C-alpha positions in Angstrom: 16.6 -58.5 -153.2 13.0 -58.2 -154.0 11.7 -54.8 -155.2 10.7 -52.5 -152.4 6.9 -52.4 -151.8 5.3 -49.0 -152.4 4.7 -48.5 -148.6 8.5 -48.9 -148.1 9.0 -45.5 -149.6 6.2 -43.6 -147.8 6.5 -41.0 -145.1 7.1 -43.7 -142.4 10.0 -45.4 -144.3 13.5 -44.2 -143.3 15.5 -43.1 -146.3 18.9 -42.2 -144.8 19.5 -44.9 -142.2 20.6 -48.4 -143.1 17.9 -50.9 -143.9 17.2 -53.3 -146.8 14.7 -52.2 -149.5 12.1 -54.6 -148.2 11.4 -57.4 -145.7 12.9 -58.1 -142.3 15.9 -56.5 -140.5 17.1 -56.9 -136.9 20.5 -56.7 -135.2 23.4 -54.8 -136.7 26.4 -57.1 -137.1 30.1 -56.6 -137.7 30.6 -52.9 -138.2 34.1 -52.9 -139.8 36.3 -50.5 -141.8 38.3 -51.9 -144.7 40.3 -50.1 -147.4 38.7 -46.8 -146.6 35.1 -48.0 -146.5 32.7 -48.6 -143.6 30.8 -51.9 -143.7 27.7 -52.8 -141.9 26.0 -56.2 -141.8 22.7 -57.0 -140.3 20.2 -59.8 -139.6 17.9 -60.1 -142.6 15.1 -62.2 -143.9 15.1 -61.6 -147.7 11.7 -63.2 -148.2 9.3 -61.7 -145.7 8.9 -59.0 -143.0 9.1 -61.6 -140.2 11.9 -63.0 -138.1 12.8 -66.2 -139.9 15.3 -67.6 -142.4 18.0 -65.2 -141.1 20.8 -64.2 -143.5 23.4 -61.4 -143.2 22.5 -58.3 -145.3 25.4 -56.0 -146.1 25.9 -52.3 -146.9 29.0 -50.1 -147.1 29.8 -46.4 -147.2 32.8 -44.2 -147.7 31.6 -41.6 -145.2 28.8 -43.0 -142.9 26.3 -40.9 -144.9 25.9 -42.5 -148.3 25.3 -46.3 -148.1 25.5 -48.8 -151.0 23.6 -52.1 -150.7 25.5 -55.3 -151.6 24.5 -58.9 -152.2 23.8 -61.0 -149.1 27.0 -61.7 -147.3 26.0 -64.9 -145.3 23.3 -67.4 -146.3 22.3 -70.5 -144.3 24.0 -73.7 -145.7 21.7 -76.7 -145.9 23.0 -79.4 -143.6 25.5 -77.0 -142.1 25.8 -75.5 -138.6 23.9 -72.4 -139.7 21.2 -74.2 -141.7 18.4 -72.5 -139.6 20.0 -69.1 -139.5 23.1 -67.0 -139.6 22.6 -65.0 -136.4 24.6 -62.2 -134.8 28.3 -61.7 -134.6 31.2 -59.5 -135.6 33.8 -59.0 -138.3 37.6 -58.8 -137.7 40.8 -58.5 -139.6 42.5 -61.9 -139.4 46.0 -61.5 -140.7 44.8 -59.4 -143.7 41.6 -61.3 -144.4 38.2 -59.9 -143.2 36.5 -62.7 -141.2 33.0 -62.9 -140.0 32.6 -64.6 -136.6 28.9 -65.4 -136.1 26.3 -67.5 -134.5 25.2 -70.5 -136.5 21.7 -71.9 -135.7 20.7 -75.5 -136.7 17.3 -77.0 -136.6 17.7 -78.2 -133.0 19.1 -75.0 -131.5 16.5 -74.1 -128.8 18.5 -70.9 -128.0 22.0 -72.5 -128.1 24.1 -71.7 -131.2 27.5 -72.6 -132.5 30.3 -70.2 -133.3 31.0 -70.1 -137.1 33.5 -68.4 -139.4 33.2 -67.0 -142.9 36.1 -65.3 -144.8 36.0 -62.6 -147.4 36.7 -64.3 -150.8 38.8 -61.4 -152.1 40.4 -59.2 -149.4 41.4 -56.7 -152.2 37.8 -56.0 -152.9 37.0 -52.8 -150.9 33.2 -53.7 -151.1 33.7 -57.3 -149.7 30.9 -58.7 -151.8 31.7 -62.4 -151.6 32.1 -64.5 -148.4 33.0 -68.1 -147.9 31.9 -70.0 -144.8 34.2 -72.5 -143.1 32.6 -76.0 -143.3 32.4 -76.6 -139.5 32.0 -74.4 -136.4 34.9 -73.4 -134.2 32.8 -73.8 -131.1 30.1 -76.4 -131.5 28.5 -76.0 -128.0 28.7 -74.1 -124.8 31.3 -75.1 -122.2 30.3 -78.1 -120.1 29.4 -77.8 -116.5 27.8 -74.3 -116.6 24.3 -75.4 -117.6 24.1 -72.9 -120.4 20.7 -72.6 -122.1 21.3 -69.5 -124.2 24.6 -69.1 -126.1 25.1 -66.7 -129.0 26.5 -63.4 -130.4 30.3 -63.6 -130.4 32.3 -60.3 -130.1 36.1 -60.4 -130.7 38.6 -57.8 -129.3 42.3 -57.5 -128.6 43.6 -56.9 -125.1 47.0 -57.5 -123.5 48.5 -58.6 -126.7 46.0 -61.4 -127.2 42.7 -61.9 -129.0 39.6 -62.6 -126.9 36.0 -63.3 -127.6 32.8 -62.6 -125.6 29.7 -64.7 -126.0 26.3 -63.8 -124.6 24.8 -66.5 -122.4 22.0 -67.4 -120.0 22.0 -70.3 -117.5 19.3 -72.7 -116.5 18.9 -71.1 -113.0 18.0 -67.7 -114.7 21.4 -66.1 -114.3 22.6 -64.1 -117.4 26.3 -63.9 -118.2 29.1 -63.0 -120.6 31.4 -65.9 -121.3 35.1 -65.4 -122.3 37.2 -67.3 -124.8 40.8 -67.1 -125.8 40.8 -67.1 -129.6 44.3 -65.9 -130.6 43.9 -68.4 -133.4 40.5 -67.8 -134.7 40.1 -71.5 -135.7 41.0 -72.7 -132.2 39.0 -71.3 -129.2 39.7 -72.0 -125.5 37.1 -71.3 -122.9 38.6 -68.8 -120.4 35.9 -68.4 -117.8 33.0 -66.1 -117.1 33.8 -62.4 -117.7 30.7 -61.3 -115.7 27.4 -62.6 -114.6 24.1 -61.3 -113.1 25.2 -62.1 -109.6 27.7 -59.3 -109.7 26.3 -56.7 -107.2 26.9 -53.7 -109.5 25.3 -55.5 -112.5 22.3 -56.6 -110.3 21.8 -53.0 -109.1 22.0 -51.5 -112.5 20.0 -54.1 -114.6 17.7 -55.5 -112.0 16.7 -59.2 -111.9 14.4 -59.4 -114.9 16.8 -60.6 -117.6 17.7 -64.3 -117.9 20.2 -63.8 -120.7 22.6 -61.1 -121.9 22.7 -60.9 -125.7 25.1 -59.1 -128.0 27.9 -58.3 -125.6 30.1 -55.4 -126.8 33.2 -54.2 -125.0 35.2 -51.0 -125.7 37.8 -48.7 -124.1 37.2 -45.0 -123.8 39.6 -42.0 -123.9 39.3 -41.9 -120.0 40.8 -45.5 -119.9 37.4 -46.8 -118.8 36.0 -50.0 -120.2 32.3 -50.1 -121.2 30.5 -53.3 -121.4 27.2 -53.1 -123.3 24.6 -55.9 -123.2 21.1 -56.4 -124.5 18.8 -57.7 -121.8 16.7 -60.8 -122.7 13.9 -62.1 -120.6 12.6 -64.6 -123.1 12.1 -61.7 -125.5 14.3 -58.7 -126.1 13.5 -56.0 -123.5 16.2 -53.3 -123.1 19.8 -52.4 -123.4 22.2 -51.5 -120.6 25.9 -50.6 -120.1 28.4 -51.1 -117.3 31.6 -49.0 -116.8 34.6 -50.5 -115.1 37.9 -52.2 -115.6 39.1 -55.2 -117.4 41.4 -57.1 -115.0 43.2 -60.5 -114.9 41.3 -63.2 -113.1 44.4 -65.0 -111.8 43.8 -68.1 -114.0 45.0 -66.7 -117.3 41.7 -65.1 -118.2 40.0 -61.8 -117.6 37.1 -60.5 -115.6 35.1 -57.2 -115.8 35.2 -55.2 -112.5 32.1 -53.1 -112.8 31.8 -49.7 -111.1 28.6 -48.3 -112.4 26.3 -48.1 -115.4 22.7 -47.5 -116.6 20.4 -47.7 -119.6 22.2 -47.5 -122.9 19.2 -45.9 -124.6 16.1 -44.7 -122.8 13.6 -45.2 -125.6 11.4 -48.3 -126.2 12.7 -49.0 -129.7 16.5 -49.7 -129.5 18.2 -53.0 -129.1 21.2 -55.1 -129.9 23.8 -52.4 -130.5 27.1 -53.1 -132.2 30.3 -51.1 -131.9 33.3 -50.3 -134.0 36.3 -49.1 -132.0 38.5 -46.8 -134.1 41.8 -45.2 -132.9 40.2 -42.0 -131.7 36.5 -42.9 -131.2 33.9 -45.7 -130.8 31.0 -45.8 -133.2 27.7 -47.6 -132.3 24.6 -48.6 -134.2 21.5 -50.2 -132.8 18.4 -51.9 -134.2 15.1 -50.1 -134.0 12.2 -52.5 -134.2 8.7 -51.8 -135.3 6.1 -50.4 -132.8 3.1 -51.2 -135.0 0.9 -54.2 -135.2 2.0 -57.3 -137.2 -0.8 -56.8 -139.7 0.5 -53.2 -140.4 4.0 -54.5 -140.8 2.8 -57.2 -143.2 1.0 -54.6 -145.3 4.0 -52.3 -145.3 6.3 -55.2 -146.5 9.3 -54.1 -144.4 10.3 -54.2 -140.7 13.3 -52.7 -138.8 15.9 -50.1 -139.4 19.4 -49.3 -138.0 19.9 -46.1 -136.0 22.2 -43.3 -137.1 25.9 -44.0 -136.1 26.6 -42.6 -132.6 30.0 -41.7 -131.1 30.0 -43.2 -127.6 32.4 -42.8 -124.7 32.6 -41.7 -121.1 33.1 -38.4 -119.3 35.7 -37.9 -116.5 32.9 -38.5 -114.0 32.2 -41.9 -115.6 28.9 -41.0 -117.1 28.1 -41.9 -120.7 28.9 -39.5 -123.5 26.9 -40.1 -126.7 26.6 -37.8 -129.8 25.6 -38.3 -133.4 28.6 -39.0 -135.6 29.8 -35.7 -137.1 29.6 -37.3 -140.6 25.8 -37.0 -140.4 26.2 -33.3 -141.1 26.8 -34.3 -144.7 23.1 -35.1 -145.0 22.0 -31.6 -144.1 20.5 -29.3 -146.8 22.7 -26.4 -147.8 20.6 -23.9 -145.8 18.9 -24.5 -142.4 15.4 -23.6 -141.5 15.2 -21.5 -138.4 12.0 -20.9 -136.4 10.9 -18.2 -134.0 8.7 -19.0 -131.0 5.0 -19.2 -132.0 5.8 -19.5 -135.7 4.8 -22.8 -137.4 7.3 -24.5 -139.8 6.3 -27.4 -142.0 8.7 -30.3 -141.4 10.0 -32.6 -144.0 9.9 -36.4 -143.7 13.5 -36.4 -142.6 15.3 -33.7 -140.6 18.0 -32.8 -138.1 16.8 -30.4 -135.4 18.6 -28.6 -132.5 16.7 -26.9 -129.7 18.4 -24.9 -126.9 16.2 -24.0 -124.0 16.8 -21.4 -121.2 13.6 -22.2 -119.4 10.8 -24.7 -119.7 10.2 -25.2 -123.4 7.9 -27.4 -125.5 8.7 -28.1 -129.2 5.9 -29.8 -131.0 7.0 -31.9 -134.0 3.8 -33.6 -135.1 0.2 -32.3 -134.7 -2.7 -34.7 -134.5 -6.2 -33.7 -135.6 -7.7 -33.5 -132.1 -4.4 -32.5 -130.3 -4.5 -35.5 -128.1 -1.7 -37.4 -129.9 0.7 -34.5 -130.7 4.3 -35.5 -130.7 6.4 -33.1 -128.6 9.7 -32.6 -126.8 9.6 -30.9 -123.4 12.8 -29.4 -121.9 13.3 -28.3 -118.4 16.9 -27.0 -117.9 16.7 -26.4 -114.2 15.3 -29.9 -113.5 17.6 -31.5 -116.1 14.8 -33.4 -117.8 13.9 -34.0 -121.4 10.6 -35.7 -122.2 9.5 -37.2 -125.6 5.7 -37.4 -125.5 3.3 -38.8 -128.1 0.2 -38.2 -126.0 -2.5 -40.8 -126.6 -0.8 -41.9 -129.9 -1.2 -45.7 -130.0 1.8 -48.0 -130.3 2.2 -51.8 -130.3 4.8 -53.4 -128.0 5.2 -54.6 -124.5 5.7 -51.2 -122.9 2.7 -49.5 -124.5 2.4 -45.8 -125.0 3.1 -42.8 -122.8 5.9 -40.2 -122.3 9.6 -41.1 -121.9 11.9 -38.9 -119.8 15.7 -38.8 -119.6 17.6 -36.9 -116.9 20.8 -34.9 -117.3 22.5 -32.5 -114.9 20.4 -29.3 -114.4 21.6 -25.9 -115.4 20.7 -22.6 -117.0 20.4 -24.1 -120.5 19.7 -27.4 -122.1 20.3 -28.5 -125.7 18.7 -31.5 -127.5 19.3 -32.7 -131.0 16.5 -34.7 -132.7 17.2 -36.8 -135.8 14.0 -37.8 -137.6 14.0 -40.1 -140.6 10.5 -41.3 -141.4 9.2 -43.1 -138.4 12.6 -43.3 -136.6 13.0 -40.6 -134.0 16.4 -40.3 -132.2 16.8 -37.8 -129.4 20.2 -36.8 -128.0 19.9 -35.0 -124.7 22.9 -32.7 -123.8 25.3 -35.3 -125.3 24.6 -37.5 -122.3 21.6 -39.7 -123.0 19.6 -40.9 -126.0 16.0 -41.9 -126.5 15.0 -43.9 -129.6 11.3 -44.3 -130.6 9.2 -45.2 -133.6 6.4 -42.8 -134.4 4.1 -43.4 -137.3 1.9 -41.0 -139.2 -1.9 -41.3 -138.9 -4.5 -39.8 -141.1 -4.7 -36.1 -140.5 -1.3 -35.8 -138.8 0.6 -32.6 -139.7 4.4 -32.6 -139.4 4.8 -29.1 -138.2 7.2 -27.5 -135.7 6.2 -25.0 -133.1 8.2 -23.8 -130.1 6.4 -22.1 -127.2 9.4 -20.3 -125.4 10.6 -16.9 -126.5 14.2 -17.5 -125.4 14.6 -20.8 -127.1 17.0 -21.2 -130.0 15.9 -23.5 -132.8 17.8 -24.5 -135.9 17.0 -27.4 -138.3 18.0 -28.9 -141.6 16.1 -31.0 -144.0 18.0 -34.2 -144.8 19.0 -34.5 -148.5 20.8 -37.3 -150.3 24.6 -36.7 -150.0 26.6 -35.6 -153.0 29.0 -38.3 -154.1 32.4 -36.8 -155.0 
């Protein structure tokens, strides 16, 4: 990779989350555990901070805290089905060989990809540093007769003793869907029907009618024996992420369908998209892509774009609502001693920190002070109302949704706890273990990263993030 530009190491540049040293990053791909190491792949342009010439970048970790960068895993092959880009997908264990299942884009794709495979060259290499693509796709085009105009992002899972794959799709009439394939043999795929589409009444009520395609479908089972289907909503551009809870049931024709019961936003912030999951025996981990919320000229000057979120443990509660918490391994990044603040006292904040605030009444924690006070970054908690608001005031931001406060709602009660993970410009807020809010916040001249809390009964504890010690 090219050396990181100087601005890629400034106060806005995340240091602890996965991102390449420079240039473009988008979707996380193929979170995978192999021989005691976690592997994360991601969409990456190694030559510029723009979405073009997409490869798969690659990093791995023994503990979800310390990440090691590796050579590019997938590179477009001239004349091949992925000559215009190696787009999103997953990684699976295929009879002892780690295998990437991904979207190949050719020069004529116009939104429709092919499903391609690449296999680890040496399965005994715990770092999986070399990959070999198969010469042709396993699915060259969408199924006939469905008028599919968007087709990408395979996700493979096992259910009922067989291997299945989901593919995100959109149809010419504007209906989004998730298509289902039987792929017990990874080199021989059979179309098995539509798992779910936008005409489903629950999906329509939860997601609305704005999306014309569902990208990056992910499906996992929780400890409550509930299935969660996560999709990224695409309306011609990426716009939001959502989830549905329900059951995976036979469709009577040898396939499966998703019987949705409820759902909602997967993340309530403006800067979270294309999540990818890793289902382990006792938990499901999730990472998302946080894009830039600054103007293209600023991105070009910075020389880098995009970062992956911290790993989250996701599931459901007995009432069917989402349960989402930071992965406990993130505690490895905490400094040996916490900083603790008292109401009214100002504490200078580092560029990266892990902060917990418990409120027993209306409480405002200010995290970043602007010179005139009109663009302070603050978190407002109201336990009785069950609301948490992240507010940047008049702080400007680029993007389709503009600036302004963002509020998440949780059940009201006598106390409310939030955890805020900040790494450079990446802000991830976890509200009562039930909702998340991911935003990008950039420093401006005169901004002071300083914590103040205005409620005398609030409890505040925080840790600076430090590089983890390698044992």
